[in-house]
C-alpha positions in Angstrom: -19.5 -8.3 -9.3 -15.8 -7.7 -9.6 -16.3 -4.0 -10.4 -18.5 -3.6 -7.4 -15.6 -4.6 -5.1 -13.2 -2.3 -6.8 -15.7 0.6 -6.5 -16.2 -0.2 -2.9 -12.5 -0.1 -2.3 -12.4 3.2 -4.1 -15.1 4.5 -1.8 -13.2 3.4 1.3 -10.1 5.3 0.0 -12.3 8.4 -0.5 -13.8 8.2 2.9 -10.4 7.8 4.5 -9.1 10.8 2.5 -12.0 13.0 3.6 -12.3 11.9 7.3 -8.9 11.2 8.7 -7.0 14.4 7.9 -9.5 16.8 9.6 -9.7 14.5 12.6 -5.9 14.5 13.0 -5.8 18.3 12.9 -8.7 18.7 15.3 -7.3 16.3 17.8 -3.9 18.0 17.7 -5.6 21.4 18.2 -7.6 19.9 21.1 -4.4 18.7 22.7 -3.1 22.2 22.7 -6.3 23.8 23.9 -7.1 21.4 26.6 -4.1 22.6 28.8 -5.9 26.0 29.1 -9.2 24.6 30.1 -9.1 23.6 33.8 -12.3 22.5 35.3 -13.5 24.6 38.1 -11.3 27.7 37.3 -12.8 30.7 35.7 -11.2 33.9 34.5 -11.3 36.8 37.0 -14.4 38.8 36.8 -14.1 41.9 34.7 -11.2 40.5 32.8 -11.6 40.8 29.1 -8.1 40.2 27.9 -7.4 36.6 28.2 -4.1 35.6 26.4 -3.2 32.2 25.4 0.4 31.6 24.5 1.3 28.5 22.4 4.8 27.3 22.9 7.0 26.6 20.0 6.8 22.9 20.7 3.0 23.0 20.5 3.2 25.1 17.3 5.7 22.5 15.8 3.4 19.6 16.8 0.4 21.4 15.2 2.4 22.0 12.0 3.5 18.5 11.8 -0.1 17.4 12.2 -1.1 19.6 9.3 1.7 18.2 7.1 0.8 14.6 8.0 -2.8 15.2 7.3 -2.0 16.7 3.9 0.2 13.7 3.0 -2.5 11.3 4.0 -5.1 13.1 2.0 -2.9 13.2 -1.1 -2.1 9.5 -0.9 -5.7 8.4 -0.4 -7.0 10.6 -3.1 -4.4 9.2 -5.5 -5.4 5.7 -4.4 -9.0 6.6 -5.0 -8.3 7.9 -8.5 -6.2 4.9 -9.5 -8.8 2.5 -8.2 -11.6 4.3 -10.0 -9.6 4.4 -13.2 -8.9 0.7 -12.8 -12.6 -0.1 -12.1 -13.8 1.8 -15.1 -11.3 0.6 -17.6 -11.0 -3.0 -16.3 -12.4 -5.6 -18.7 -12.7 -9.4 -18.2 -11.6 -11.7 -21.0 -15.1 -13.4 -21.2 -16.8 -10.1 -22.0 
């Protein structure tokens, strides 16, 4: 029973490592894109060149989100690996 809890914790670490980083990057990208999507306004008819400029602050925020996502992924993958190693190699004295 003890190993099941350890493996469950390892699964939680893996899920966090796989879900949280992409969500952070997507949310940061959405924050940048949403300022260009204004309800009720459409581009001029016949206009094919729509330019979107991203300010240096927005680019910096996006880069920081990618770095934070990478750090979170590495930490939780390491926690997953350590927990799996502990769960596989852990022995009880009564066994």
